C-alpha positions in Angstrom: 57.8 128.5 153.2 54.0 127.9 150.7 51.5 130.6 151.4 48.0 130.0 149.8 47.1 130.9 146.2 44.0 130.7 143.7 41.7 129.6 146.4 38.0 131.9 146.8 38.0 133.9 149.5 34.6 131.6 150.8 36.6 128.8 150.2 39.6 126.6 152.3 42.9 124.3 150.9 41.9 121.1 151.4 45.2 119.8 153.9 45.0 115.2 153.3 46.3 112.2 154.5 47.9 111.2 151.0 48.9 112.5 147.0 45.0 112.3 145.7 41.9 114.1 145.7 40.1 111.3 147.4 42.5 111.1 150.0 40.5 111.3 153.9 40.7 115.8 154.5 42.4 115.9 157.9 42.3 119.5 157.5 42.1 123.1 156.2 44.4 125.7 155.4 42.2 128.8 155.0 42.3 131.1 151.4 45.1 133.5 153.4 47.1 131.3 155.0 50.7 131.3 155.5 53.5 130.2 156.8 53.0 126.5 155.8 56.2 124.7 155.6 57.3 123.0 152.9 57.6 119.2 153.5 58.3 118.3 150.1 56.9 118.2 146.5 55.9 115.3 144.5 54.7 115.4 140.3 53.9 118.6 137.9 56.2 119.8 135.1 60.5 119.1 135.1 62.1 121.5 134.0 62.4 120.5 130.2 58.8 119.9 130.2 58.7 123.7 131.7 60.4 125.1 129.2 60.1 122.9 126.1 56.5 122.5 125.3 53.7 124.6 124.6 51.3 125.8 127.5 47.8 123.7 126.1 51.0 120.9 126.6 52.0 122.2 129.7 48.4 122.0 130.8 48.4 118.3 129.6 51.0 117.1 131.6 49.4 118.8 134.4 46.4 116.8 134.1 48.8 113.3 134.1 50.8 114.2 137.0 49.4 116.9 139.6 51.7 118.2 141.2 51.5 117.8 145.2 52.7 118.8 148.2 53.8 117.8 151.6 52.8 120.3 154.0 52.8 121.2 157.5 50.6 124.6 158.7 49.5 125.2 162.7 50.7 121.6 164.0 48.5 119.6 161.1 50.6 117.4 158.5 49.1 116.3 155.0 48.9 116.9 152.0 47.7 119.8 149.4 47.4 120.5 145.3 50.4 122.6 144.5 48.7 124.3 141.4 47.4 126.3 145.4 50.7 127.5 146.6 53.3 129.4 146.2 56.6 130.8 147.8 55.6 133.0 150.6 57.7 134.1 154.0 57.0 133.2 157.3 57.3 136.2 160.0 56.1 134.5 163.1 
């Protein structure tokens, strides 16, 4: 499971139809959202890039190949920007 991270208390995490910031918004996850089921991610840094690139090169690579994760949250399934997710637990 995931939980939301890095989203302002007055904002929400957009759930999108496809792994693209221009894709249709199909829902929202609150900034304190938890119990977000991980259905798989794509993009982001490879292990090699994470361990061998400098921080600035990592940031550049993430802009070229951002991480998107397919998730399920309270009956809604869609894609969210992976940079706003961190590993979490679910006690529901």
